PyMOL commands that place a pseudoatom at each C-alpha (Angstrom):
pseudoatom trace, name=CA, resn=UNK, resi=1, chain=A, elem=C, hetatm=0, pos=[102.195, 38.805, 83.961]
pseudoatom trace, name=CA, resn=UNK, resi=2, chain=A, elem=C, hetatm=0, pos=[104.011, 41.124, 86.426]
pseudoatom trace, name=CA, resn=UNK, resi=3, chain=A, elem=C, hetatm=0, pos=[101.029, 40.977, 88.789]
pseudoatom trace, name=CA, resn=UNK, resi=4, chain=A, elem=C, hetatm=0, pos=[103.198, 42.451, 91.539]
pseudoatom trace, name=CA, resn=UNK, resi=5, chain=A, elem=C, hetatm=0, pos=[104.348, 45.294, 89.262]
pseudoatom trace, name=CA, resn=UNK, resi=6, chain=A, elem=C, hetatm=0, pos=[101.168, 46.669, 87.654]
pseudoatom trace, name=CA, resn=UNK, resi=7, chain=A, elem=C, hetatm=0, pos=[102.855, 49.848, 86.453]
pseudoatom trace, name=CA, resn=UNK, resi=8, chain=A, elem=C, hetatm=0, pos=[105.477, 47.871, 84.560]
pseudoatom trace, name=CA, resn=UNK, resi=9, chain=A, elem=C, hetatm=0, pos=[102.757, 45.607, 83.172]
pseudoatom trace, name=CA, resn=UNK, resi=10, chain=A, elem=C, hetatm=0, pos=[100.868, 48.648, 81.866]
pseudoatom trace, name=CA, resn=UNK, resi=11, chain=A, elem=C, hetatm=0, pos=[104.055, 50.022, 80.268]
pseudoatom trace, name=CA, resn=UNK, resi=12, chain=A, elem=C, hetatm=0, pos=[104.698, 46.696, 78.547]
pseudoatom trace, name=CA, resn=UNK, resi=13, chain=A, elem=C, hetatm=0, pos=[101.098, 46.449, 77.338]
pseudoatom trace, name=CA, resn=UNK, resi=14, chain=A, elem=C, hetatm=0, pos=[101.279, 49.972, 75.959]
pseudoatom trace, name=CA, resn=UNK, resi=15, chain=A, elem=C, hetatm=0, pos=[104.497, 49.126, 74.119]
pseudoatom trace, name=CA, resn=UNK, resi=16, chain=A, elem=C, hetatm=0, pos=[102.862, 45.968, 72.795]
pseudoatom trace, name=CA, resn=UNK, resi=17, chain=A, elem=C, hetatm=0, pos=[99.853, 47.943, 71.605]
pseudoatom trace, name=CA, resn=UNK, resi=18, chain=A, elem=C, hetatm=0, pos=[102.065, 50.397, 69.760]
pseudoatom trace, name=CA, resn=UNK, resi=19, chain=A, elem=C, hetatm=0, pos=[103.965, 47.532, 68.121]
pseudoatom trace, name=CA, resn=UNK, resi=20, chain=A, elem=C, hetatm=0, pos=[100.665, 45.993, 66.994]
pseudoatom trace, name=CA, resn=UNK, resi=21, chain=A, elem=C, hetatm=0, pos=[99.654, 49.369, 65.575]
pseudoatom trace, name=CA, resn=UNK, resi=22, chain=A, elem=C, hetatm=0, pos=[102.974, 49.747, 63.750]
pseudoatom trace, name=CA, resn=UNK, resi=23, chain=A, elem=C, hetatm=0, pos=[102.467, 46.298, 62.218]
pseudoatom trace, name=CA, resn=UNK, resi=24, chain=A, elem=C, hetatm=0, pos=[98.965, 47.218, 61.065]
pseudoatom trace, name=CA, resn=UNK, resi=25, chain=A, elem=C, hetatm=0, pos=[97.315, 44.856, 63.581]
pseudoatom trace, name=CA, resn=UNK, resi=26, chain=A, elem=C, hetatm=0, pos=[94.820, 47.464, 64.693]
pseudoatom trace, name=CA, resn=UNK, resi=27, chain=A, elem=C, hetatm=0, pos=[92.204, 45.239, 66.332]
pseudoatom trace, name=CA, resn=UNK, resi=28, chain=A, elem=C, hetatm=0, pos=[94.779, 43.707, 68.666]
pseudoatom trace, name=CA, resn=UNK, resi=29, chain=A, elem=C, hetatm=0, pos=[96.266, 47.116, 69.373]
pseudoatom trace, name=CA, resn=UNK, resi=30, chain=A, elem=C, hetatm=0, pos=[92.845, 48.500, 70.275]
pseudoatom trace, name=CA, resn=UNK, resi=31, chain=A, elem=C, hetatm=0, pos=[92.150, 45.741, 72.812]
pseudoatom trace, name=CA, resn=UNK, resi=32, chain=A, elem=C, hetatm=0, pos=[95.559, 46.136, 74.415]
pseudoatom trace, name=CA, resn=UNK, resi=33, chain=A, elem=C, hetatm=0, pos=[95.472, 49.917, 74.604]
pseudoatom trace, name=CA, resn=UNK, resi=34, chain=A, elem=C, hetatm=0, pos=[91.954, 49.917, 76.031]
pseudoatom trace, name=CA, resn=UNK, resi=35, chain=A, elem=C, hetatm=0, pos=[93.280, 47.870, 78.966]
pseudoatom trace, name=CA, resn=UNK, resi=36, chain=A, elem=C, hetatm=0, pos=[96.170, 50.290, 79.410]
pseudoatom trace, name=CA, resn=UNK, resi=37, chain=A, elem=C, hetatm=0, pos=[93.812, 53.264, 79.494]
pseudoatom trace, name=CA, resn=UNK, resi=38, chain=A, elem=C, hetatm=0, pos=[91.607, 51.567, 82.093]
pseudoatom trace, name=CA, resn=UNK, resi=39, chain=A, elem=C, hetatm=0, pos=[94.581, 50.838, 84.353]
pseudoatom trace, name=CA, resn=UNK, resi=40, chain=A, elem=C, hetatm=0, pos=[96.161, 54.262, 84.023]
pseudoatom trace, name=CA, resn=UNK, resi=41, chain=A, elem=C, hetatm=0, pos=[92.859, 56.047, 84.696]
pseudoatom trace, name=CA, resn=UNK, resi=42, chain=A, elem=C, hetatm=0, pos=[92.134, 53.946, 87.767]
pseudoatom trace, name=CA, resn=UNK, resi=43, chain=A, elem=C, hetatm=0, pos=[95.622, 54.342, 89.270]
pseudoatom trace, name=CA, resn=UNK, resi=44, chain=A, elem=C, hetatm=0, pos=[96.972, 57.654, 87.962]
pseudoatom trace, name=CA, resn=UNK, resi=45, chain=A, elem=C, hetatm=0, pos=[93.721, 59.484, 87.274]
pseudoatom trace, name=CA, resn=UNK, resi=46, chain=A, elem=C, hetatm=0, pos=[92.338, 60.839, 84.003]
pseudoatom trace, name=CA, resn=UNK, resi=47, chain=A, elem=C, hetatm=0, pos=[94.463, 64.023, 83.992]
pseudoatom trace, name=CA, resn=UNK, resi=48, chain=A, elem=C, hetatm=0, pos=[97.873, 62.422, 84.414]
pseudoatom trace, name=CA, resn=UNK, resi=49, chain=A, elem=C, hetatm=0, pos=[100.008, 62.946, 81.266]
pseudoatom trace, name=CA, resn=UNK, resi=50, chain=A, elem=C, hetatm=0, pos=[100.694, 59.216, 80.979]
pseudoatom trace, name=CA, resn=UNK, resi=51, chain=A, elem=C, hetatm=0, pos=[96.956, 58.536, 81.032]
pseudoatom trace, name=CA, resn=UNK, resi=52, chain=A, elem=C, hetatm=0, pos=[96.327, 61.255, 78.456]
pseudoatom trace, name=CA, resn=UNK, resi=53, chain=A, elem=C, hetatm=0, pos=[98.993, 59.814, 76.153]
pseudoatom trace, name=CA, resn=UNK, resi=54, chain=A, elem=C, hetatm=0, pos=[97.453, 56.363, 76.444]
pseudoatom trace, name=CA, resn=UNK, resi=55, chain=A, elem=C, hetatm=0, pos=[94.015, 57.783, 75.634]
pseudoatom trace, name=CA, resn=UNK, resi=56, chain=A, elem=C, hetatm=0, pos=[95.426, 59.474, 72.530]
pseudoatom trace, name=CA, resn=UNK, resi=57, chain=A, elem=C, hetatm=0, pos=[97.086, 56.239, 71.423]
pseudoatom trace, name=CA, resn=UNK, resi=58, chain=A, elem=C, hetatm=0, pos=[93.806, 54.380, 71.906]
pseudoatom trace, name=CA, resn=UNK, resi=59, chain=A, elem=C, hetatm=0, pos=[91.925, 57.015, 69.895]
pseudoatom trace, name=CA, resn=UNK, resi=60, chain=A, elem=C, hetatm=0, pos=[94.504, 56.767, 67.107]
pseudoatom trace, name=CA, resn=UNK, resi=61, chain=A, elem=C, hetatm=0, pos=[93.862, 53.045, 66.750]
pseudoatom trace, name=CA, resn=UNK, resi=62, chain=A, elem=C, hetatm=0, pos=[90.107, 53.603, 66.815]
pseudoatom trace, name=CA, resn=UNK, resi=63, chain=A, elem=C, hetatm=0, pos=[90.621, 56.048, 63.937]
pseudoatom trace, name=CA, resn=UNK, resi=64, chain=A, elem=C, hetatm=0, pos=[92.593, 53.423, 62.031]
pseudoatom trace, name=CA, resn=UNK, resi=65, chain=A, elem=C, hetatm=0, pos=[89.655, 51.073, 62.527]
pseudoatom trace, name=CA, resn=UNK, resi=66, chain=A, elem=C, hetatm=0, pos=[87.275, 53.748, 61.128]
pseudoatom trace, name=CA, resn=UNK, resi=67, chain=A, elem=C, hetatm=0, pos=[85.529, 54.002, 64.495]
pseudoatom trace, name=CA, resn=UNK, resi=68, chain=A, elem=C, hetatm=0, pos=[85.455, 57.773, 64.221]
pseudoatom trace, name=CA, resn=UNK, resi=69, chain=A, elem=C, hetatm=0, pos=[82.608, 58.560, 66.613]
pseudoatom trace, name=CA, resn=UNK, resi=70, chain=A, elem=C, hetatm=0, pos=[84.243, 56.565, 69.413]
pseudoatom trace, name=CA, resn=UNK, resi=71, chain=A, elem=C, hetatm=0, pos=[87.619, 58.187, 68.745]
pseudoatom trace, name=CA, resn=UNK, resi=72, chain=A, elem=C, hetatm=0, pos=[86.117, 61.679, 68.783]
pseudoatom trace, name=CA, resn=UNK, resi=73, chain=A, elem=C, hetatm=0, pos=[84.247, 61.093, 72.041]
pseudoatom trace, name=CA, resn=UNK, resi=74, chain=A, elem=C, hetatm=0, pos=[87.414, 59.774, 73.671]
pseudoatom trace, name=CA, resn=UNK, resi=75, chain=A, elem=C, hetatm=0, pos=[89.530, 62.687, 72.417]
pseudoatom trace, name=CA, resn=UNK, resi=76, chain=A, elem=C, hetatm=0, pos=[87.079, 65.389, 73.434]
pseudoatom trace, name=CA, resn=UNK, resi=77, chain=A, elem=C, hetatm=0, pos=[86.924, 63.966, 76.947]
pseudoatom trace, name=CA, resn=UNK, resi=78, chain=A, elem=C, hetatm=0, pos=[90.719, 63.694, 77.095]
pseudoatom trace, name=CA, resn=UNK, resi=79, chain=A, elem=C, hetatm=0, pos=[91.142, 67.291, 75.957]
pseudoatom trace, name=CA, resn=UNK, resi=80, chain=A, elem=C, hetatm=0, pos=[88.799, 68.476, 78.683]
pseudoatom trace, name=CA, resn=UNK, resi=81, chain=A, elem=C, hetatm=0, pos=[91.031, 66.660, 81.177]
pseudoatom trace, name=CA, resn=UNK, resi=82, chain=A, elem=C, hetatm=0, pos=[94.152, 68.180, 79.548]
pseudoatom trace, name=CA, resn=UNK, resi=83, chain=A, elem=C, hetatm=0, pos=[92.938, 71.778, 79.875]
pseudoatom trace, name=CA, resn=UNK, resi=84, chain=A, elem=C, hetatm=0, pos=[95.345, 72.547, 82.730]
pseudoatom trace, name=CA, resn=UNK, resi=85, chain=A, elem=C, hetatm=0, pos=[98.401, 71.687, 80.616]
pseudoatom trace, name=CA, resn=UNK, resi=86, chain=A, elem=C, hetatm=0, pos=[100.422, 74.496, 79.046]
pseudoatom trace, name=CA, resn=UNK, resi=87, chain=A, elem=C, hetatm=0, pos=[99.188, 75.704, 75.630]
pseudoatom trace, name=CA, resn=UNK, resi=88, chain=A, elem=C, hetatm=0, pos=[102.346, 74.387, 73.934]
pseudoatom trace, name=CA, resn=UNK, resi=89, chain=A, elem=C, hetatm=0, pos=[102.443, 71.101, 75.873]
pseudoatom trace, name=CA, resn=UNK, resi=90, chain=A, elem=C, hetatm=0, pos=[103.192, 68.149, 73.587]
pseudoatom trace, name=CA, resn=UNK, resi=91, chain=A, elem=C, hetatm=0, pos=[100.567, 65.814, 75.037]
pseudoatom trace, name=CA, resn=UNK, resi=92, chain=A, elem=C, hetatm=0, pos=[97.848, 68.431, 74.714]
pseudoatom trace, name=CA, resn=UNK, resi=93, chain=A, elem=C, hetatm=0, pos=[98.993, 69.247, 71.185]
pseudoatom trace, name=CA, resn=UNK, resi=94, chain=A, elem=C, hetatm=0, pos=[98.955, 65.596, 70.143]
pseudoatom trace, name=CA, resn=UNK, resi=95, chain=A, elem=C, hetatm=0, pos=[95.406, 65.228, 71.424]
pseudoatom trace, name=CA, resn=UNK, resi=96, chain=A, elem=C, hetatm=0, pos=[94.297, 68.270, 69.430]
pseudoatom trace, name=CA, resn=UNK, resi=97, chain=A, elem=C, hetatm=0, pos=[96.100, 67.029, 66.311]
pseudoatom trace, name=CA, resn=UNK, resi=98, chain=A, elem=C, hetatm=0, pos=[94.457, 63.616, 66.571]
pseudoatom trace, name=CA, resn=UNK, resi=99, chain=A, elem=C, hetatm=0, pos=[91.034, 65.199, 67.034]
pseudoatom trace, name=CA, resn=UNK, resi=100, chain=A, elem=C, hetatm=0, pos=[91.520, 67.314, 63.903]
pseudoatom trace, name=CA, resn=UNK, resi=101, chain=A, elem=C, hetatm=0, pos=[92.380, 64.161, 61.934]
pseudoatom trace, name=CA, resn=UNK, resi=102, chain=A, elem=C, hetatm=0, pos=[89.137, 62.570, 63.076]
pseudoatom trace, name=CA, resn=UNK, resi=103, chain=A, elem=C, hetatm=0, pos=[87.230, 65.746, 62.148]
pseudoatom trace, name=CA, resn=UNK, resi=104, chain=A, elem=C, hetatm=0, pos=[88.594, 65.541, 58.619]
pseudoatom trace, name=CA, resn=UNK, resi=105, chain=A, elem=C, hetatm=0, pos=[87.667, 61.880, 58.275]
pseudoatom trace, name=CA, resn=UNK, resi=106, chain=A, elem=C, hetatm=0, pos=[84.149, 62.712, 59.430]
pseudoatom trace, name=CA, resn=UNK, resi=107, chain=A, elem=C, hetatm=0, pos=[83.881, 65.163, 56.536]
pseudoatom trace, name=CA, resn=UNK, resi=108, chain=A, elem=C, hetatm=0, pos=[84.602, 68.459, 58.277]
pseudoatom trace, name=CA, resn=UNK, resi=109, chain=A, elem=C, hetatm=0, pos=[87.672, 69.563, 56.294]
pseudoatom trace, name=CA, resn=UNK, resi=110, chain=A, elem=C, hetatm=0, pos=[87.191, 73.307, 56.982]
pseudoatom trace, name=CA, resn=UNK, resi=111, chain=A, elem=C, hetatm=0, pos=[86.933, 72.638, 60.710]
pseudoatom trace, name=CA, resn=UNK, resi=112, chain=A, elem=C, hetatm=0, pos=[89.965, 70.351, 60.678]
pseudoatom trace, name=CA, resn=UNK, resi=113, chain=A, elem=C, hetatm=0, pos=[91.986, 72.904, 58.717]
pseudoatom trace, name=CA, resn=UNK, resi=114, chain=A, elem=C, hetatm=0, pos=[91.036, 75.728, 61.079]
pseudoatom trace, name=CA, resn=UNK, resi=115, chain=A, elem=C, hetatm=0, pos=[91.940, 73.575, 64.089]
pseudoatom trace, name=CA, resn=UNK, resi=116, chain=A, elem=C, hetatm=0, pos=[95.381, 72.782, 62.677]
pseudoatom trace, name=CA, resn=UNK, resi=117, chain=A, elem=C, hetatm=0, pos=[96.030, 76.418, 61.736]
pseudoatom trace, name=CA, resn=UNK, resi=118, chain=A, elem=C, hetatm=0, pos=[95.210, 77.510, 65.285]
pseudoatom trace, name=CA, resn=UNK, resi=119, chain=A, elem=C, hetatm=0, pos=[97.352, 74.728, 66.744]
pseudoatom trace, name=CA, resn=UNK, resi=120, chain=A, elem=C, hetatm=0, pos=[100.298, 75.619, 64.497]
pseudoatom trace, name=CA, resn=UNK, resi=121, chain=A, elem=C, hetatm=0, pos=[100.048, 79.311, 65.402]
pseudoatom trace, name=CA, resn=UNK, resi=122, chain=A, elem=C, hetatm=0, pos=[100.177, 78.366, 69.074]
pseudoatom trace, name=CA, resn=UNK, resi=123, chain=A, elem=C, hetatm=0, pos=[102.974, 75.769, 68.900]
pseudoatom trace, name=CA, resn=UNK, resi=124, chain=A, elem=C, hetatm=0, pos=[105.522, 77.032, 66.391]
pseudoatom trace, name=CA, resn=UNK, resi=125, chain=A, elem=C, hetatm=0, pos=[106.611, 80.242, 68.168]
pseudoatom trace, name=CA, resn=UNK, resi=126, chain=A, elem=C, hetatm=0, pos=[107.644, 78.364, 71.316]
pseudoatom trace, name=CA, resn=UNK, resi=127, chain=A, elem=C, hetatm=0, pos=[108.592, 74.912, 69.973]
pseudoatom trace, name=CA, resn=UNK, resi=128, chain=A, elem=C, hetatm=0, pos=[110.317, 75.979, 66.756]
pseudoatom trace, name=CA, resn=UNK, resi=129, chain=A, elem=C, hetatm=0, pos=[109.961, 74.989, 63.125]
pseudoatom trace, name=CA, resn=UNK, resi=130, chain=A, elem=C, hetatm=0, pos=[112.007, 71.794, 63.460]
pseudoatom trace, name=CA, resn=UNK, resi=131, chain=A, elem=C, hetatm=0, pos=[109.959, 70.341, 66.309]
pseudoatom trace, name=CA, resn=UNK, resi=132, chain=A, elem=C, hetatm=0, pos=[108.423, 66.975, 65.447]
pseudoatom trace, name=CA, resn=UNK, resi=133, chain=A, elem=C, hetatm=0, pos=[104.919, 67.925, 66.566]
pseudoatom trace, name=CA, resn=UNK, resi=134, chain=A, elem=C, hetatm=0, pos=[105.056, 71.201, 64.629]
pseudoatom trace, name=CA, resn=UNK, resi=135, chain=A, elem=C, hetatm=0, pos=[106.092, 69.288, 61.497]
pseudoatom trace, name=CA, resn=UNK, resi=136, chain=A, elem=C, hetatm=0, pos=[103.232, 66.817, 62.002]
pseudoatom trace, name=CA, resn=UNK, resi=137, chain=A, elem=C, hetatm=0, pos=[100.752, 69.678, 62.237]
pseudoatom trace, name=CA, resn=UNK, resi=138, chain=A, elem=C, hetatm=0, pos=[102.172, 71.323, 59.110]
pseudoatom trace, name=CA, resn=UNK, resi=139, chain=A, elem=C, hetatm=0, pos=[101.966, 68.077, 57.158]
pseudoatom trace, name=CA, resn=UNK, resi=140, chain=A, elem=C, hetatm=0, pos=[98.361, 67.479, 58.144]
pseudoatom trace, name=CA, resn=UNK, resi=141, chain=A, elem=C, hetatm=0, pos=[97.468, 71.090, 57.404]
pseudoatom trace, name=CA, resn=UNK, resi=142, chain=A, elem=C, hetatm=0, pos=[99.060, 70.863, 53.958]
pseudoatom trace, name=CA, resn=UNK, resi=143, chain=A, elem=C, hetatm=0, pos=[96.965, 67.781, 53.164]
pseudoatom trace, name=CA, resn=UNK, resi=144, chain=A, elem=C, hetatm=0, pos=[93.779, 69.606, 54.117]
pseudoatom trace, name=CA, resn=UNK, resi=145, chain=A, elem=C, hetatm=0, pos=[94.838, 72.523, 51.896]
pseudoatom trace, name=CA, resn=UNK, resi=146, chain=A, elem=C, hetatm=0, pos=[95.439, 70.176, 48.983]
pseudoatom trace, name=CA, resn=UNK, resi=147, chain=A, elem=C, hetatm=0, pos=[92.080, 68.479, 49.403]
pseudoatom trace, name=CA, resn=UNK, resi=148, chain=A, elem=C, hetatm=0, pos=[90.363, 71.864, 49.528]
pseudoatom trace, name=CA, resn=UNK, resi=149, chain=A, elem=C, hetatm=0, pos=[92.035, 72.977, 46.275]
pseudoatom trace, name=CA, resn=UNK, resi=150, chain=A, elem=C, hetatm=0, pos=[94.818, 75.209, 47.620]
pseudoatom trace, name=CA, resn=UNK, resi=151, chain=A, elem=C, hetatm=0, pos=[97.449, 73.160, 45.785]
pseudoatom trace, name=CA, resn=UNK, resi=152, chain=A, elem=C, hetatm=0, pos=[100.358, 75.613, 45.362]
pseudoatom trace, name=CA, resn=UNK, resi=153, chain=A, elem=C, hetatm=0, pos=[100.305, 76.539, 49.050]
pseudoatom trace, name=CA, resn=UNK, resi=154, chain=A, elem=C, hetatm=0, pos=[99.953, 72.886, 50.048]
pseudoatom trace, name=CA, resn=UNK, resi=155, chain=A, elem=C, hetatm=0, pos=[102.844, 71.792, 47.848]
pseudoatom trace, name=CA, resn=UNK, resi=156, chain=A, elem=C, hetatm=0, pos=[105.128, 74.478, 49.274]
pseudoatom trace, name=CA, resn=UNK, resi=157, chain=A, elem=C, hetatm=0, pos=[104.348, 73.361, 52.833]
pseudoatom trace, name=CA, resn=UNK, resi=158, chain=A, elem=C, hetatm=0, pos=[104.838, 69.662, 51.967]
pseudoatom trace, name=CA, resn=UNK, resi=159, chain=A, elem=C, hetatm=0, pos=[108.213, 70.426, 50.384]
pseudoatom trace, name=CA, resn=UNK, resi=160, chain=A, elem=C, hetatm=0, pos=[109.279, 72.446, 53.424]
pseudoatom trace, name=CA, resn=UNK, resi=161, chain=A, elem=C, hetatm=0, pos=[108.357, 69.619, 55.804]
pseudoatom trace, name=CA, resn=UNK, resi=162, chain=A, elem=C, hetatm=0, pos=[110.010, 66.952, 53.634]
pseudoatom trace, name=CA, resn=UNK, resi=163, chain=A, elem=C, hetatm=0, pos=[113.259, 68.912, 53.348]
pseudoatom trace, name=CA, resn=UNK, resi=164, chain=A, elem=C, hetatm=0, pos=[113.371, 69.425, 57.113]
pseudoatom trace, name=CA, resn=UNK, resi=165, chain=A, elem=C, hetatm=0, pos=[112.670, 65.772, 57.887]
pseudoatom trace, name=CA, resn=UNK, resi=166, chain=A, elem=C, hetatm=0, pos=[115.239, 64.548, 55.382]
pseudoatom trace, name=CA, resn=UNK, resi=167, chain=A, elem=C, hetatm=0, pos=[117.877, 66.795, 56.933]
pseudoatom trace, name=CA, resn=UNK, resi=168, chain=A, elem=C, hetatm=0, pos=[117.027, 65.859, 60.522]
pseudoatom trace, name=CA, resn=UNK, resi=169, chain=A, elem=C, hetatm=0, pos=[115.960, 62.212, 60.212]
pseudoatom trace, name=CA, resn=UNK, resi=170, chain=A, elem=C, hetatm=0, pos=[117.214, 60.761, 56.923]
pseudoatom trace, name=CA, resn=UNK, resi=171, chain=A, elem=C, hetatm=0, pos=[115.324, 59.222, 54.017]
pseudoatom trace, name=CA, resn=UNK, resi=172, chain=A, elem=C, hetatm=0, pos=[114.290, 55.979, 55.745]
pseudoatom trace, name=CA, resn=UNK, resi=173, chain=A, elem=C, hetatm=0, pos=[112.610, 57.428, 58.817]
pseudoatom trace, name=CA, resn=UNK, resi=174, chain=A, elem=C, hetatm=0, pos=[108.850, 56.856, 59.021]
pseudoatom trace, name=CA, resn=UNK, resi=175, chain=A, elem=C, hetatm=0, pos=[108.151, 60.596, 59.231]
pseudoatom trace, name=CA, resn=UNK, resi=176, chain=A, elem=C, hetatm=0, pos=[110.202, 61.265, 56.104]
pseudoatom trace, name=CA, resn=UNK, resi=177, chain=A, elem=C, hetatm=0, pos=[108.403, 58.483, 54.245]
pseudoatom trace, name=CA, resn=UNK, resi=178, chain=A, elem=C, hetatm=0, pos=[105.054, 59.946, 55.273]
pseudoatom trace, name=CA, resn=UNK, resi=179, chain=A, elem=C, hetatm=0, pos=[106.148, 63.326, 53.866]
pseudoatom trace, name=CA, resn=UNK, resi=180, chain=A, elem=C, hetatm=0, pos=[107.279, 61.727, 50.599]
pseudoatom trace, name=CA, resn=UNK, resi=181, chain=A, elem=C, hetatm=0, pos=[103.936, 59.980, 50.199]
pseudoatom trace, name=CA, resn=UNK, resi=182, chain=A, elem=C, hetatm=0, pos=[101.976, 63.124, 51.020]
pseudoatom trace, name=CA, resn=UNK, resi=183, chain=A, elem=C, hetatm=0, pos=[103.972, 65.183, 48.537]
pseudoatom trace, name=CA, resn=UNK, resi=184, chain=A, elem=C, hetatm=0, pos=[103.407, 62.537, 45.856]
pseudoatom trace, name=CA, resn=UNK, resi=185, chain=A, elem=C, hetatm=0, pos=[99.652, 62.858, 46.402]
pseudoatom trace, name=CA, resn=UNK, resi=186, chain=A, elem=C, hetatm=0, pos=[99.890, 66.648, 46.178]
pseudoatom trace, name=CA, resn=UNK, resi=187, chain=A, elem=C, hetatm=0, pos=[101.921, 66.431, 42.959]
pseudoatom trace, name=CA, resn=UNK, resi=188, chain=A, elem=C, hetatm=0, pos=[99.305, 64.119, 41.440]
pseudoatom trace, name=CA, resn=UNK, resi=189, chain=A, elem=C, hetatm=0, pos=[96.577, 66.579, 42.432]
pseudoatom trace, name=CA, resn=UNK, resi=190, chain=A, elem=C, hetatm=0, pos=[98.668, 69.333, 40.843]
pseudoatom trace, name=CA, resn=UNK, resi=191, chain=A, elem=C, hetatm=0, pos=[98.767, 67.451, 37.517]
pseudoatom trace, name=CA, resn=UNK, resi=192, chain=A, elem=C, hetatm=0, pos=[102.446, 66.499, 37.774]
pseudoatom trace, name=CA, resn=UNK, resi=193, chain=A, elem=C, hetatm=0, pos=[101.887, 62.782, 37.336]
pseudoatom trace, name=CA, resn=UNK, resi=194, chain=A, elem=C, hetatm=0, pos=[105.433, 61.863, 36.305]
pseudoatom trace, name=CA, resn=UNK, resi=195, chain=A, elem=C, hetatm=0, pos=[107.022, 63.423, 39.399]
pseudoatom trace, name=CA, resn=UNK, resi=196, chain=A, elem=C, hetatm=0, pos=[104.284, 61.931, 41.589]
pseudoatom trace, name=CA, resn=UNK, resi=197, chain=A, elem=C, hetatm=0, pos=[104.867, 58.411, 40.255]
pseudoatom trace, name=CA, resn=UNK, resi=198, chain=A, elem=C, hetatm=0, pos=[108.645, 58.664, 40.657]
pseudoatom trace, name=CA, resn=UNK, resi=199, chain=A, elem=C, hetatm=0, pos=[108.307, 59.854, 44.240]
pseudoatom trace, name=CA, resn=UNK, resi=200, chain=A, elem=C, hetatm=0, pos=[105.773, 57.138, 45.052]
pseudoatom trace, name=CA, resn=UNK, resi=201, chain=A, elem=C, hetatm=0, pos=[108.165, 54.509, 43.693]
pseudoatom trace, name=CA, resn=UNK, resi=202, chain=A, elem=C, hetatm=0, pos=[110.728, 55.768, 46.171]
pseudoatom trace, name=CA, resn=UNK, resi=203, chain=A, elem=C, hetatm=0, pos=[108.136, 55.434, 48.928]
pseudoatom trace, name=CA, resn=UNK, resi=204, chain=A, elem=C, hetatm=0, pos=[107.410, 51.812, 47.988]
pseudoatom trace, name=CA, resn=UNK, resi=205, chain=A, elem=C, hetatm=0, pos=[111.121, 50.957, 47.934]
pseudoatom trace, name=CA, resn=UNK, resi=206, chain=A, elem=C, hetatm=0, pos=[111.683, 52.449, 51.371]
pseudoatom trace, name=CA, resn=UNK, resi=207, chain=A, elem=C, hetatm=0, pos=[108.606, 50.757, 52.845]
pseudoatom trace, name=CA, resn=UNK, resi=208, chain=A, elem=C, hetatm=0, pos=[109.649, 47.370, 51.495]
pseudoatom trace, name=CA, resn=UNK, resi=209, chain=A, elem=C, hetatm=0, pos=[113.063, 47.878, 53.052]
pseudoatom trace, name=CA, resn=UNK, resi=210, chain=A, elem=C, hetatm=0, pos=[111.631, 49.072, 56.379]
pseudoatom trace, name=CA, resn=UNK, resi=211, chain=A, elem=C, hetatm=0, pos=[108.548, 46.922, 56.820]
pseudoatom trace, name=CA, resn=UNK, resi=212, chain=A, elem=C, hetatm=0, pos=[108.601, 44.068, 54.301]
pseudoatom trace, name=CA, resn=UNK, resi=213, chain=A, elem=C, hetatm=0, pos=[106.583, 43.555, 51.156]
pseudoatom trace, name=CA, resn=UNK, resi=214, chain=A, elem=C, hetatm=0, pos=[103.384, 42.336, 52.857]
pseudoatom trace, name=CA, resn=UNK, resi=215, chain=A, elem=C, hetatm=0, pos=[102.927, 45.017, 55.520]
pseudoatom trace, name=CA, resn=UNK, resi=216, chain=A, elem=C, hetatm=0, pos=[99.659, 46.974, 55.101]
pseudoatom trace, name=CA, resn=UNK, resi=217, chain=A, elem=C, hetatm=0, pos=[101.563, 50.242, 54.747]
pseudoatom trace, name=CA, resn=UNK, resi=218, chain=A, elem=C, hetatm=0, pos=[103.739, 48.768, 51.997]
pseudoatom trace, name=CA, resn=UNK, resi=219, chain=A, elem=C, hetatm=0, pos=[100.692, 47.393, 50.195]
pseudoatom trace, name=CA, resn=UNK, resi=220, chain=A, elem=C, hetatm=0, pos=[98.957, 50.759, 50.507]
pseudoatom trace, name=CA, resn=UNK, resi=221, chain=A, elem=C, hetatm=0, pos=[102.006, 52.558, 49.097]
pseudoatom trace, name=CA, resn=UNK, resi=222, chain=A, elem=C, hetatm=0, pos=[102.181, 50.117, 46.208]
pseudoatom trace, name=CA, resn=UNK, resi=223, chain=A, elem=C, hetatm=0, pos=[98.472, 50.620, 45.536]
pseudoatom trace, name=CA, resn=UNK, resi=224, chain=A, elem=C, hetatm=0, pos=[98.968, 54.376, 45.313]
for i in range(1, 224): cmd.bond("trace and resi %d" % i, "trace and resi %d" % (i + 1))
show_as sticks, trace
zoom trace
């Protein structure tokens, strides 16, 4: 259990929690990441970037488990502790992005959209349009736009993000697959059912190749 190397043990637990999350085993991931957060806070302090990243990962799993109130409380506290980080710091940005996702799931789409627009305006000038975090913010913002009825603008942003991810990462990367799925949803909302179905079939094929036919993400893609 690496009792004499607690830092290494925490790193391994965090990696294990992320693997559980990637496999869709969210309950196990939540238990593991909660232990990591406790250790990192007690040893490194709540403001250490490694602690803040662990808190964000824990909140992400809570969101996956639909425990939105707990996730929001955790994220708001973490952001207060991250206030000394630079405005374009990745850890701070990831915390803000995660909080905006929880806001949307709690029904506050206008608030989530405004939060992502402000975050994008702050990050893109310094980090650049090809930065992974910037692309994540754009993708989430485009989904909020689509759900609020701004379909042409949303589609254009989805297509921009997908083209960039395909060029940088390839078709089989998880981020590219997420963009394909999001664009398929936007196309369906836009009344272009044929194109949406064809794109979603590509998503299913990639997910089966990447994750297997029984993974929750594959099943969800097939259900779409």
